[in-house]
N, C-alpha and C positions, 0 to 999 in steps of 0.2 A: 542443275549441274550437268556439264557436258560429259559425254561418255568417256572421253579420254581422261578427264580428271577423276571420274569415278573409278576407273581401272587402276588408279594408284592407291586406292584404299587398302590398308594393311589388313585384309580380311581373308577368311577361309574361302568365301564364295568367289572372290576375285583375286585370290592369291596366285598370280601367274608370274612371279618374279623369275628372272633367268636362272638365278642360283638354284631355285627349287626345281626347275625343269632339268638342269644339268645333273642334279643329284638323284633324279628319279631312276628307280631300278628298271630293269628290262620288263619285269612283271607289271610295274606301275605304268610304264609307257604303253604297253599293249592294252591294259585295262582302260587307260585314259583315251587312247585313240579310238578303240572300238566303242566305248561307252558314249563318247561325244558323237560318234557317227550314228549310233542308234538313236540318241535323244534328238539329234538334229533332223532325223528323218532320212539321212543318207542310206541307212539300212531300215526301210520302213517296217512297221509292225506286220508280222506274218511272213516276212521273207526269211530265207535261209542264208546264214552267213557263208562267206567263201570257205572252201574246204581247208583242211589243215595244211596241205602242201602249199596252197596259195598264200595262206597267212604266215607260214613259216618263212617263205621267201620274202614276203613283204616286210616283216618285222625283224628278220635275221636273229631269231631266238631259237632256243631249244624246244623240243616237243614238250618237255616237262614244264617250261615256263608258259607255253601256250595253253597247256591243259589247266594249269593253276589259274591262269587269267580267265579262262572260260568258267571255272568254278566260282571265281569272284563275281563275275557278271551275273551268273545264275543266282548267287546268293542275294544279289540286289534286285532280283526279279526281272531282269532285262531279257534274259534268254533262257531257253530250255532245250537240252539235248534230246534228240530223237534217234533211236537206233536205226541204221540204214537210211536215214533221211538227212541228218545233219543238225546243226544248232539253229533253232528258230527264234526270231525276235518275238517276244511275247506282247500281248495286248497291254496298253498303258495301265490298265486297272491293276496289274500285278507288280508294277514298279514300286519300289520303296521310296516314296516321295519325301520321307524324312531323312534319307541318306544324304550326307553332305556332298559327296561326289556327284550324285544325280542332280542336286540343286546347282552345283557349280557348272555342270554340263549344260543345264538349261540356260544359265546366264551367258555362257560362252557362245551358245547357239542363237541367242537373242530371244528375250522373253516377251510374251504378249500381255496385253491388258488383262485378259482372262486369267493368265497364270498368276500375275501379281494380286489380283482380287481374290483368287483362291487362297493365297497365302494370308491375306487379311481376314478371310473367313475363319481360318484356323487360329489366328492370333486373337480374334474376338471370342472364340470359344474357350481359349485357355488362359490368356494373360490377365484378364480381369479377375478370374478365379485365383490366379497366382498372387495377385496383389492383395486379395482378401485373405489368403493364407498367410502372407507376410505380415499383415496387420495383426493376425492372431498369434504368430509364432516368432516374429523377429526379435533378436536380441538388441540391446542398446548399441552394440558395435555394428550390427547390420544397419540400423537406422542411421547412425552417424555416417556410414559409408554411402548409403543412398543419398543422404543430404549433401554430402560433398560432391557426389557425381552430378546431382541436379544443379548445384551451384556452378559447377565447372562448365555447364552448357552456356552460361551467360558471359563467359570470358570474352573480352573485346578482341582478342587476337585470333579468334576462330576463323578458319576457312570453312567452306561447306564440307570438305573432306573430313577435317578434324572434328567438326560437329557431328557428323555421321558416326564417327568412331566413339565419341563421348556418349551419344545416344545409345549405341549398341552396348557399351559397358554398363549403362544404367539398367537396361532391360535384362541383360544377362545376370546382373546382381539380384534383380527381382526373382528370377528363376532359382538362383542359388538359395536365396533367403526363404523361399517357399518350403524348403526341406522336403520336397516331393520329388522323388527320382524320375517320375514320368515327365513332370514339368521341366526339370533340369535338362532332359534330353531334347528339348525344343530349341536349343541354342542356334543350330544351323538354320532352322526355318525362320526364326526371328531375324537373324542376320540377313537372310535372303530378302525378306520383306523390307527391311530398313534400307539395304543397298538399293533395292528397286525404287523405293520412295525418293531417296536422295538423287538417284539417277534421273528420275522424271521431273522432280520439282524440288529445288533447294531454296532456303531462305535467302533473300537478297541483301539484307542489312543486319546490323547489330541489333536493331530493335526486334527484328524477327527472331534472332537468336535468343534474346531475352524472353520473348513470348514462349518459346519452346521450353526454356528453363522454368518458367512460371507454371506451365501445365504439368511438368514433371514434378515440380516441388509440391503441387497439390496432392499428388500421389503420396509423397513422403509425409506430408502433414497428416493425411488421413491414416497412414500406417502408424505414425508416432502417437496419434490419438487412439489407436487400437479400434478404429471405426472400420470394420470390414466392408460394410456396404458403401461407405464413402470412398474407400480405396478401390473397390470394384468399379464404381462409377467414374472415378478420376482416370483410371487406366483405360476404361472403355472410351472416354472422351479423346484421349491421346491417340488411340488406334483408329478411331473413326476419322479424326482429323488427318492422320497420315493417309488413310484410304482416299479421302477427298483430294489430297495433294496428288496422288497417283492419277485419279480421274481427271483432275485439272490439267496435269501434264500431258495426258493422251489427247484431251480435247484441244489443247494448244497445238499439238503436232498435227492434228487433223485439219486445223484451220490455217496452218503455216503455208 
C-alpha cells in the first residue's frame, strides 16, 4: 500500500483529518506540536525545551494552557521539569509506548523497521494469549461476531485500505471478548502494528484477501471449538505472517 493511501485509513493512529485539526483545543495543539517534535528528535533526548516565554510567543497561548500542556507531556513520560534548569526531554525508556498519541507521533515522524518489529514482539506476547482466553470465555454472540468479521475480510469489493480496517475490527473484537482489561488496553498498539503492516505490504488480489480471511477464520473455528491451544497457535500464525510481510516490505524497499 502506498503511504498516501494508508494516510486515508479511518484510524486513531493516522487520524489526521482537517476537521479534527480545526477542532483541536489550544492545549491539544501545544501537546501535539511538542510531542511530535520530541518523538521526531527535533528536541533530542536530554535537551532542555525552550523557556516559557519563547513557547508562549510561539503558540500564542496563556501560561495556564502551557503549564497544563507540560503536565500532559510529563504524564506521558516525555519530559521532566527541573527547578532552575527547565523542562528536560527524558530518555526513551521512560516514554509510555502504549499511549495512543505517542504511537501516532511515531507514525507521523516516520517509523523504522525496528519500531514495527517491536510492535510485533508485543503482539506475539499478548494476542495469542487473548485468543486462548476468548476460546475459554466467549459467548455465542462473541463467536458469531468474530465469524462475521472474518467472513467480511473475503468480500470481493475490498481495497487494501478497507481490508486493513476489517482486520483491525477483528483483532479489537478479540481483545474485547477476552474479558481481560489489560488485554483490552492494547487496542492502540494493535492498530499501530496493523497500519504499519498494510503500509509496508498489502495483498495484491482478491485471492490474497481470501487467504487472510481463511487464516482469521481458523482462529474463530478454534474459539468455537473451545480449543484454547489451537486458538493460541492460529493467532500466532496470523501475527508471524504479518511480521513477515513487514520484513518483506522493508527488503523490497532496500532493493528498489
